[in-house]
N, C-alpha and C positions, 0 to 999 in steps of 0.2 A: 182223789183225782177230781171227782165231780165238784167238790167244794172249791178247789182251786180254779176250775173252769168257770164256775158261777162267779167267784170273786173277781177273776180277771175280766169277765164280761161286764160285771157291775162297775168296775173301775173304769173300763173303757167307755161305758155308757155315761158315767158321771163326768168324764172329761170332755165328752162330745167330740173327740178327735176321730174323724172319719178314717183318716189314713192309718191310724193305730188299730182301729177296729178291722179295717180291711186286711192289714198285715197279720193280725191275730187270726182272722178267719182263714187266710191263705195258709198260715202255719198249721192250723188245725186240720185243714184239708190234706196237707202233705203228711202230717203225723198219723192220720187215720189209717194209713196202710201198713203201719209198722207191725202191729200185732198179727194181722192176717198174713203178712209176709213171713214173719217168724214162724207162724204155725205151718205154713206151706213148706218152708225150708226144713223144719223139724220132721214133717211127715215124709219128706223125700229122702231123708238120711237115716231114720230110726224106725224100728218095728213098732207096731201099736203099743205093745207092752212097755216100751221104753219111752214113749212120747210124753207121758205124764211127768216123769222125773225130769226130762230135758226141758219141758215147758216150765216147770217149777224153778229150774236153775235160771233160765233167762228172765223169768219174772222177778226172781230175787235180785238179779243184777239191776233191775230198775231201782230198787231201794238202795243198793250200793251206789248207784250213780247219783241219787239224791244226796246221800251222805257226802260223797266226794265233791259234789257241786256246792253244797253248803260250806264246806271247808274252803274251797276256792273263792266263793263269794265273800267269805269273811276276810280272806287274805287281800283281795282286791279292795274291799271296803276300808281296811286298815291302811293300805297304800294310798287310797284316795284321801283319807282323813289327814295323813301326814304330808300330803301334797306331792307325792312321788310320781303321780300320773299326770299326763298332759290332757287326758280326757276324763270325764266323770267315770267313777268306778263301774257303774252299771253298763256303760257303753263298752268299757274294756272287757267285762265279762261276756257280753254279747259277741263282740268281735273275736275274742279268744275261743269261746265255745263254738262259734260258727266256723272258724278256721279248722279247729280240731275235728268237728263233725264232718266237714267237707273233705278233709284229708282222709279220714277213716272211710268215708263213702267211696273215694277213689280207690283206696286199697281193696275194699270189698268188691268193687266193680271189676277190678283186675283179677283178684285172687279167688273169689267165691264162685265155684262152678254152678252151672244151671242144674245139673243132676250128677249122680255118680258116674254116668257114662262120659261126661266131659271133664271129670276131675283129673287134672294133670299130675297131681301128686299120688294117684293110684295107678298101679300097673293094670294091664288089660285083665289079668286074672283077678285082681282085687276089685276092679269095677264090676265084674260078674258076680263076685261074692257079695258085694254091697247090694246089687240088684236082687239077688236071691233072698237076702235078709229081709227086704221090704216087700217082696212079692206077696206075702200074706196080708198086707195092708189092703190089697185090692184097690189101689189108688194109682193114678198116673204119676210119672216122675217129672211131669212138666208139659203142659200144653204149649204148643208153639204157634197157635193161631188164635185170633180174636174172633169170637162168634157173637154177632149182634143179637141173636135170639137169647143169649145168656144175659145180656144187659137188660133186655126187655123183661125177661123173667125176674131179674133182681128188682127192677122198679115196680113190678106188679105184685111182688111178694108182700103179703100183709105184715109179716114180721119186720121186714126191712122198713116199710113205710112207718110203722109204729115207732121203731127205734129212731128214725130220722126226726119224726115229729116230737118225740120226747127229749131230743138233745138240743132243741132250740131254747 
């Protein structure tokens, strides 16, 4: 991952295309929340002893998506070579994957509950059972308010500062 980030940054720097660099930076900003969000979702639904396995499963899905993405890219490249596309193959891949990702995001926004208590697919009894399962985690099932002191604490945290500086 780090190698691909460095390579894309070097490529963008070499082309000196400011808009491409800005778009890449914005995409990185949006993608930065994926792993923490998955971690929070996992902790809201699974007991601590189960979280490692579940995290391993969704991390392995990252590799699966790379494999499937490579196969799709190959197909679009072949279609581009044969002249079957009205746009360059790389643009078709970006449009297709962007539409697929957006559609999946809408489905998740509608279907994925905030916590076991708001899960429409669970009965009231099942919601209580789900909460009891994770009570031992000693974690919240979801904060509903934004606290500015937490933002300040994150910015003043040395670990966060070092990670931000090392990612440049």
